[in-house]
N, C-alpha and C positions, 0 to 999 in steps of 0.2 A: 503493498500500500504505500502511496506516494502522497503525504499531504503537506500544504504549505502554512506556517504558524498563522500569517496571516492572511485571513481570508476575506477581508473586506468588511462582512456582514458576521463576520466568527471568529473562532479560534481553532486553528485545526487541531492542536494538542488539544482543546476541550474535548472536539468530535472525536478522537481518537482514543480517550480515557473512557467516552460512552461504548465506542462499542470495540473495546479489549478482547472482553474475554470470547468476542466471537473474531480473533484473531490472533490465535494461539500461535498458529502455524504459520503466519503471513509474514515476513520480513517489512518491516516498517521504515522507511525514509522521510526523514522530517528536510524540507527544505525552507528554507530564511534569509530574509536580507538583514535578520536582528540575531545572531548566533551570539547570544549571550549566555551567561552562566545560569541566570533565573532561567530562562526558555530549557533548557538542557536539564536542568535541576527539575521542572515542570514535567517533562517527558521520561522521568526517570523510571518512573515503575511500568514504561510501554514498555522494554527488551526493545527499544528502537536499534536498527542495525544501523543508520546514518545520518548523520546530519549534514546536509550539503549547504553550503554557505553562498548566496547569490553574490555575485554574479556567476556561475557556472559553466563550463562547456556542455554541449550537449551530449560531448561524447563520452564525458567524464560521467555522466548519468547515465549512458547505453551501458558502458562500462560495469558500472556498480549493480546494474539491473540484471545484466547478463549473469556476473559472478552470484549475486544473491539466489536468482532463480537455480544455477549450477548448483546450490550449495543447499538448496532446501529440495532437490530431486525434480523439479517442475521444469527446467530446461529441457529434458527430454520429450514432455509429455506438449509443450509447446513447439518444438519442432517436429513431432509427429504429427501435428495439429490434433491430439487432445483437448480436450478442456481443462484447464488450469484452473484448481477451486481454491 
């Protein structure tokens, strides 16, 4: 799951906290233009796989996403055309 801290009308960390129980096996990546200790502490209980500080290269996001999918065993499902849950 990819979430931004600042959603304009909400807070990505709050959204992730609300759905965290159903995301137990899903890697979580938080992207933010405000990579602060406060935001990292707020997300601490979410088992965040990575924080990406904006601006970042899209190639970095692709590399990270591929690595997380491979780590969770979901990359082979994605490449074979199976639904990734």
